[in-house]
DSSP file (Angstrom, degrees, kcal/mol; ACC not computed):
  #  RESIDUE AA STRUCTURE BP1 BP2  ACC     N-H-->O    O-->H-N    N-H-->O    O-->H-N    TCO  KAPPA ALPHA  PHI   PSI    X-CA   Y-CA   Z-CA
    1    1 A X              0   0    0      0, 0.0     2,-0.2     0, 0.0     0, 0.0   0.000 360.0 360.0 360.0 147.2   11.7   36.4  -30.0
    2    2 A X    >>  -     0   0    0      1,-0.1     4,-2.2     4,-0.0     3,-1.3  -0.523 360.0-134.4 -78.2 139.5   10.2   39.4  -28.2
    3    3 A X  H 3> S+     0   0    0      1,-0.3     4,-2.0     2,-0.2     5,-0.3   0.782 104.2  67.1 -64.2 -27.1   10.6   39.6  -24.4
    4    4 A X  H 34 S+     0   0    0      1,-0.2     4,-0.4     2,-0.2    -1,-0.3   0.741 111.4  33.0 -65.6 -22.8    6.9   40.5  -24.1
    5    5 A X  H <> S+     0   0    0     -3,-1.3     4,-1.7     2,-0.1    -2,-0.2   0.773 114.8  57.5 -98.4 -36.6    6.1   37.0  -25.3
    6    6 A X  H  X S+     0   0    0     -4,-2.2     4,-2.5     1,-0.2     5,-0.2   0.886 102.0  53.9 -65.7 -41.8    8.9   35.1  -23.8
    7    7 A X  H  X S+     0   0    0     -4,-2.0     4,-2.4     2,-0.2     5,-0.2   0.942 110.6  44.4 -63.9 -49.5    8.3   36.1  -20.2
    8    8 A X  H  > S+     0   0    0     -4,-0.4     4,-2.5    -5,-0.3    -1,-0.2   0.891 114.1  51.2 -63.4 -35.9    4.6   35.0  -20.1
    9    9 A X  H  X S+     0   0    0     -4,-1.7     4,-2.5     2,-0.2    -2,-0.2   0.912 110.9  48.1 -65.1 -41.0    5.5   31.7  -21.9
   10   10 A X  H  X S+     0   0    0     -4,-2.5     4,-2.2     2,-0.2    -2,-0.2   0.898 112.0  49.5 -65.4 -40.7    8.3   31.0  -19.3
   11   11 A X  H  X S+     0   0    0     -4,-2.4     4,-2.2     2,-0.2    -2,-0.2   0.923 111.9  48.4 -63.7 -44.1    5.9   31.8  -16.5
   12   12 A X  H  X S+     0   0    0     -4,-2.5     4,-2.4     1,-0.2    -2,-0.2   0.915 110.9  50.5 -62.0 -43.5    3.3   29.4  -18.0
   13   13 A X  H  X S+     0   0    0     -4,-2.5     4,-2.3     1,-0.2    -1,-0.2   0.882 108.7  53.0 -62.8 -37.9    5.9   26.7  -18.4
   14   14 A X  H  X S+     0   0    0     -4,-2.2     4,-2.4     2,-0.2    -1,-0.2   0.914 109.0  48.7 -62.8 -42.9    7.0   27.2  -14.8
   15   15 A X  H  X S+     0   0    0     -4,-2.2     4,-2.7     1,-0.2     5,-0.2   0.916 110.3  51.3 -63.3 -42.8    3.4   26.7  -13.6
   16   16 A X  H  X S+     0   0    0     -4,-2.4     4,-2.3     1,-0.2    -2,-0.2   0.911 110.7  48.7 -60.9 -42.8    3.0   23.6  -15.8
   17   17 A X  H  X S+     0   0    0     -4,-2.3     4,-2.4     2,-0.2    -2,-0.2   0.921 112.2  48.4 -64.1 -44.3    6.2   22.1  -14.3
   18   18 A X  H  X S+     0   0    0     -4,-2.4     4,-2.4     2,-0.2    -2,-0.2   0.932 112.3  47.8 -63.5 -45.9    5.1   22.9  -10.7
   19   19 A X  H  X S+     0   0    0     -4,-2.7     4,-2.4     1,-0.2    -1,-0.2   0.905 111.8  51.3 -61.8 -40.8    1.7   21.3  -11.2
   20   20 A X  H  X S+     0   0    0     -4,-2.3     4,-2.4    -5,-0.2    -1,-0.2   0.909 110.1  48.5 -62.6 -42.5    3.3   18.3  -12.8
   21   21 A X  H  X S+     0   0    0     -4,-2.4     4,-2.4     2,-0.2    -2,-0.2   0.904 111.5  49.6 -65.2 -41.2    5.7   17.8   -9.9
   22   22 A X  H  X S+     0   0    0     -4,-2.4     4,-2.1     2,-0.2    -2,-0.2   0.929 113.1  46.6 -63.9 -44.5    2.8   18.2   -7.3
   23   23 A X  H  X S+     0   0    0     -4,-2.4     4,-2.3     1,-0.2    -2,-0.2   0.894 112.2  50.4 -64.8 -39.4    0.7   15.6   -9.2
   24   24 A X  H  X S+     0   0    0     -4,-2.4     4,-2.5     2,-0.2    -1,-0.2   0.896 108.8  52.4 -64.9 -39.7    3.7   13.2   -9.5
   25   25 A X  H  X S+     0   0    0     -4,-2.4     4,-2.1     2,-0.2    -2,-0.2   0.922 110.7  47.2 -62.2 -44.7    4.3   13.5   -5.8
   26   26 A X  H  X S+     0   0    0     -4,-2.1     4,-2.2     1,-0.2    -1,-0.2   0.891 111.5  51.2 -63.5 -39.9    0.7   12.6   -5.0
   27   27 A X  H  X S+     0   0    0     -4,-2.3     4,-2.2     1,-0.2    -2,-0.2   0.909 109.2  50.5 -63.2 -42.5    0.8    9.7   -7.4
   28   28 A X  H  X S+     0   0    0     -4,-2.5     4,-2.4     2,-0.2    -2,-0.2   0.892 108.7  52.3 -64.4 -39.9    4.0    8.4   -5.8
   29   29 A X  H  X S+     0   0    0     -4,-2.1     4,-2.3     1,-0.2    -1,-0.2   0.923 110.1  48.0 -61.7 -44.2    2.4    8.7   -2.3
   30   30 A X  H  X S+     0   0    0     -4,-2.2     4,-2.3     1,-0.2    -1,-0.2   0.889 110.3  52.7 -64.1 -37.5   -0.6    6.7   -3.5
   31   31 A X  H  X S+     0   0    0     -4,-2.2     4,-2.3     2,-0.2    -2,-0.2   0.924 109.8  47.9 -63.2 -44.2    1.8    4.1   -5.0
   32   32 A X  H  X S+     0   0    0     -4,-2.4     4,-2.2     1,-0.2    -2,-0.2   0.888 111.1  51.1 -64.8 -39.0    3.7    3.7   -1.8
   33   33 A X  H  X S+     0   0    0     -4,-2.3     4,-2.3     2,-0.2    -1,-0.2   0.902 110.2  49.9 -64.0 -40.3    0.4    3.3    0.2
   34   34 A X  H  X S+     0   0    0     -4,-2.3     4,-2.4     2,-0.2    -2,-0.2   0.909 110.0  49.8 -64.8 -42.4   -0.7    0.6   -2.2
   35   35 A X  H  X S+     0   0    0     -4,-2.3     4,-2.5     1,-0.2    -2,-0.2   0.907 111.0  49.7 -63.4 -40.7    2.5   -1.3   -1.9
   36   36 A X  H  X S+     0   0    0     -4,-2.2     4,-2.2     2,-0.2    -2,-0.2   0.905 110.6  50.3 -63.9 -41.1    2.3   -1.1    1.9
   37   37 A X  H  X S+     0   0    0     -4,-2.3     4,-2.4     2,-0.2    -2,-0.2   0.913 111.2  48.3 -62.6 -43.4   -1.3   -2.4    1.8
   38   38 A X  H  X S+     0   0    0     -4,-2.4     4,-2.6     2,-0.2    -2,-0.2   0.904 110.4  51.5 -65.3 -41.2   -0.3   -5.3   -0.4
   39   39 A X  H  X S+     0   0    0     -4,-2.5     4,-2.3     2,-0.2    -1,-0.2   0.901 110.2  49.9 -61.8 -39.6    2.6   -6.2    1.9
   40   40 A X  H  X S+     0   0    0     -4,-2.2     4,-2.3     2,-0.2    -2,-0.2   0.924 111.4  47.8 -64.5 -44.2    0.3   -6.2    4.8
   41   41 A X  H  X S+     0   0    0     -4,-2.4     4,-2.5     1,-0.2    -2,-0.2   0.899 111.6  51.0 -62.1 -40.5   -2.2   -8.4    3.0
   42   42 A X  H  X S+     0   0    0     -4,-2.6     4,-2.7     2,-0.2    -1,-0.2   0.898 109.3  50.2 -64.9 -40.5    0.7  -10.8    2.0
   43   43 A X  H  X S+     0   0    0     -4,-2.3     4,-2.3     2,-0.2    -2,-0.2   0.920 111.5  48.2 -64.2 -43.4    1.9  -11.0    5.6
   44   44 A X  H  X S+     0   0    0     -4,-2.3     4,-2.3     2,-0.2    -2,-0.2   0.910 111.9  50.5 -61.4 -41.9   -1.6  -11.8    6.8
   45   45 A X  H  X S+     0   0    0     -4,-2.5     4,-2.6     1,-0.2    -2,-0.2   0.923 109.9  49.5 -62.0 -45.3   -1.9  -14.4    4.1
   46   46 A X  H  X S+     0   0    0     -4,-2.7     4,-2.2     1,-0.2    -1,-0.2   0.888 110.5  50.3 -63.7 -38.8    1.4  -16.0    5.0
   47   47 A X  H  X S+     0   0    0     -4,-2.3     4,-2.2     2,-0.2    -1,-0.2   0.924 111.8  47.9 -63.5 -43.5    0.4  -16.2    8.7
   48   48 A X  H  X S+     0   0    0     -4,-2.3     4,-2.6     1,-0.2    -2,-0.2   0.896 110.9  50.8 -65.0 -39.8   -2.9  -17.8    7.8
   49   49 A X  H  X S+     0   0    0     -4,-2.6     4,-2.3     2,-0.2    -1,-0.2   0.897 110.2  49.7 -64.9 -39.9   -1.1  -20.3    5.5
   50   50 A X  H  X S+     0   0    0     -4,-2.2     4,-2.2     2,-0.2    -2,-0.2   0.898 111.1  50.2 -64.8 -39.8    1.3  -21.2    8.3
   51   51 A X  H  X S+     0   0    0     -4,-2.2     4,-2.3     2,-0.2    -2,-0.2   0.925 111.4  47.5 -64.0 -44.6   -1.6  -21.7   10.7
   52   52 A X  H  X S+     0   0    0     -4,-2.6     4,-2.5     1,-0.2    -2,-0.2   0.867 109.7  54.0 -64.7 -35.7   -3.4  -23.9    8.2
   53   53 A X  H  X S+     0   0    0     -4,-2.3     4,-2.4     2,-0.2    -1,-0.2   0.911 108.4  49.1 -64.3 -42.2   -0.2  -25.9    7.7
   54   54 A X  H  X S+     0   0    0     -4,-2.2     4,-2.2     2,-0.2    -2,-0.2   0.918 111.6  49.3 -62.4 -42.2    0.1  -26.5   11.5
   55   55 A X  H  X S+     0   0    0     -4,-2.3     4,-2.3     1,-0.2    -2,-0.2   0.906 110.0  51.4 -62.8 -41.1   -3.5  -27.6   11.6
   56   56 A X  H  X S+     0   0    0     -4,-2.5     4,-2.6     1,-0.2    -2,-0.2   0.909 109.1  50.2 -62.3 -42.6   -2.9  -30.0    8.7
   57   57 A X  H  X S+     0   0    0     -4,-2.4     4,-2.4     1,-0.2    -1,-0.2   0.890 110.0  50.8 -63.7 -38.8    0.2  -31.5   10.4
   58   58 A X  H  X S+     0   0    0     -4,-2.2     4,-2.2     2,-0.2    -1,-0.2   0.905 110.9  48.5 -64.2 -41.2   -1.9  -32.0   13.6
   59   59 A X  H  X S+     0   0    0     -4,-2.3     4,-2.2     2,-0.2    -2,-0.2   0.923 111.7  49.5 -65.1 -43.5   -4.6  -33.7   11.6
   60   60 A X  H  X S+     0   0    0     -4,-2.6     4,-1.9     1,-0.2    -2,-0.2   0.901 112.1  47.6 -63.3 -40.1   -2.0  -35.9    9.9
   61   61 A X  H  X S+     0   0    0     -4,-2.4     4,-2.0     1,-0.2    -1,-0.2   0.867 110.6  52.5 -68.2 -35.7   -0.5  -36.9   13.2
   62   62 A X  H  X S+     0   0    0     -4,-2.2     4,-2.0     2,-0.2    -2,-0.2   0.875 108.6  50.5 -66.4 -37.6   -4.0  -37.6   14.6
   63   63 A X  H  X S+     0   0    0     -4,-2.2     4,-1.2     2,-0.2    -2,-0.2   0.880 109.8  50.2 -68.5 -38.0   -4.7  -39.9   11.7
   64   64 A X  H  < S+     0   0    0     -4,-1.9    -2,-0.2     2,-0.2    -1,-0.2   0.900 112.3  46.6 -66.3 -40.6   -1.4  -41.8   12.2
   65   65 A X  H  < S+     0   0    0     -4,-2.0    -2,-0.2     1,-0.2    -1,-0.2   0.869 117.5  42.8 -70.0 -36.6   -2.1  -42.3   15.9
   66   66 A X  H  <        0   0    0     -4,-2.0    -1,-0.2     1,-0.2    -2,-0.2   0.629 360.0 360.0 -83.9 -14.0   -5.7  -43.4   15.3
   67   67 A X     <        0   0    0     -4,-1.2    -1,-0.2    -5,-0.1    -2,-0.1   0.455 360.0 360.0 -79.1 360.0   -4.8  -45.6   12.3
């Protein structure tokens, strides 16, 4: 193959690789942000469920005392 063709092809391939790495990096950052958001929502959900469970236990104890 002629060097006059090989050098521009190699440069083009290098640009494609760099653009791909930058896009992959951005995609990975968004994925990590999404996972953090989901973990935060799950923690809030678990706190609310624990609170509702405590309220349920109080109601059950109130029914036993009043029964």
